[in-house]
C-alpha positions in Angstrom: 83.7 22.2 -38.6 84.1 22.6 -34.9 82.3 25.2 -32.9 84.8 27.7 -31.1 84.2 28.9 -27.4 83.9 32.8 -27.2 87.2 32.9 -25.7 89.0 31.4 -28.7 87.8 33.5 -31.5 89.8 34.0 -34.7 91.1 37.3 -35.6 88.0 38.9 -37.3 89.8 41.4 -39.7 92.0 38.4 -41.1 88.7 36.7 -42.2 86.2 39.2 -42.7 86.1 43.1 -43.5 85.0 45.2 -40.6 82.2 47.6 -41.4 80.5 45.6 -44.2 76.8 46.0 -44.8 74.1 43.4 -45.1 74.8 39.9 -44.2 78.6 40.6 -44.1 78.0 42.3 -40.9 77.4 39.0 -39.1 80.8 38.7 -37.6 80.7 41.8 -36.0 77.3 41.3 -34.7 78.2 37.9 -33.1 81.3 39.3 -31.7 79.7 42.2 -30.2 76.4 40.8 -28.8 77.6 37.2 -28.2 74.5 35.8 -30.2 75.5 33.2 -32.7 78.6 31.0 -33.2 82.0 30.8 -34.5 83.3 27.8 -36.3 86.8 26.5 -37.7 88.1 23.6 -39.3 90.5 23.3 -36.6 91.2 25.2 -33.2 94.7 26.3 -33.8 95.6 28.2 -36.9 92.2 27.5 -38.8 92.3 27.5 -42.6 88.6 28.0 -42.9 86.1 29.7 -40.7 82.3 30.3 -40.4 80.2 32.4 -38.4 76.4 31.7 -37.9 73.4 33.4 -36.5 69.7 33.1 -36.9 69.7 30.8 -40.0 72.6 32.6 -41.8 76.1 31.5 -42.2 79.3 33.2 -43.7 82.2 31.0 -44.8 85.6 32.2 -45.5 89.2 30.6 -46.0 90.2 27.6 -48.0 87.2 25.5 -49.2 89.7 22.6 -49.7 90.4 22.3 -46.1 86.8 21.4 -45.2 85.3 18.0 -46.2 81.6 18.4 -47.3 80.3 16.2 -44.6 81.9 18.6 -42.0 79.4 21.4 -43.4 76.3 19.5 -42.1 75.6 21.8 -39.2 74.8 24.4 -41.9 72.4 22.4 -44.0 69.3 24.3 -43.1 70.9 27.7 -43.2 71.4 30.4 -45.7 75.2 30.2 -46.7 77.2 32.9 -48.1 80.9 32.1 -49.4 82.9 34.0 -52.0 
């Protein structure tokens, strides 16, 4: 996964449901505060995305598009994926 710069973020509603409680609120937190990071399997038209902050990661998209070794940045995090 590659970290995305703040000016190149994926469309949040496409990947995450706005207004979700608990850990699912992470995308809105990162977008609003700028604290945390967005990741994608590729910069243009990503097939999988992640948002991370404070040791928590939410993954969304096609799991087959991400090789296991590309998930290494999240090894010490609490990961949520549907």
